[in-house]
N, C-alpha and C positions, 0 to 999 in steps of 0.2 A: 322277689323283690314288693320293696314297697312301694303302695298308693296313695301318692299324699294330694287334701282334700285342703278346701280352708275351711276357717274358721271365724265366723265375726262376732264379735263381744259390745257389749256396751257400757261404758265406763265413763268417767270425770275428766275432761280435757284435758287439767291441772294434769290429775295421776299419770295420763297418754304420754306427753309431755316430760314431766321426769324421769319417767321409765327410759322412755327414748333416748332422752339426753344421758343418761345412767350405761344406756347400751355401748351410745357412741365411743361413751368413754372411756370403755372397757375394751371398743374394738370387734365386739361381738354383735350377731343379726338380731335384732327385739325374738324373731321368731325361734332361734334354737333358744335363747332366754326362758319362752314361755316353754320351750318342749322338756325343758327340763325340771320347769317348775312344774308341768302338768305329771313327767315322770318322777319326780323327789312329792307328789299328794299321794296318786297310786300306791308308790311303795309303803307312806306310812298307814294305808287302810290295812292292810296287812299283819298290824301289830295287832297281839288279841286285845278283846276288851275288859272288862276289872274282872269280869267274874273266871273266865281264862287263865288272866294273868295270876290271878291270884288261887286256882287251881293251882298253876306250872308250880306256884314259888314254893304252898305246900307240898310237893311231890319230891321236888328239890330238897326240902328240910326233912323229906322220910314221913311228913308226915299223911295220913288219911288214904295209908297205902292198904291195899290186898292182893293178897298170897291166893292164888287158887291154880289147881291143880290141872285147869285145861278151861276152856272156854264156858262151859255149860256151869261150870262150878262158881265162876267168875259174876255168869249172868244171876247165879241162881243167891251169889252174896249180897250181889245189889238190888233184888229184886226186877229184874228186868226179863 
């Protein structure tokens, strides 16, 4: 069972009022929308950084590949 906790945040009253009105117009609890926004934010944090994304793209393109007979051979090729 998940334990629920309360959280308070500071924001402009106009932002809060607009958000609450939009949530009400959608017939959805504001807290549910905030939880979804938080989950979305956390999911985006799992996106690789630019260097990792570049290395992944290079590998997909067949670039900068290393072929080794075993782990020791690979480490030697990589200088580690």
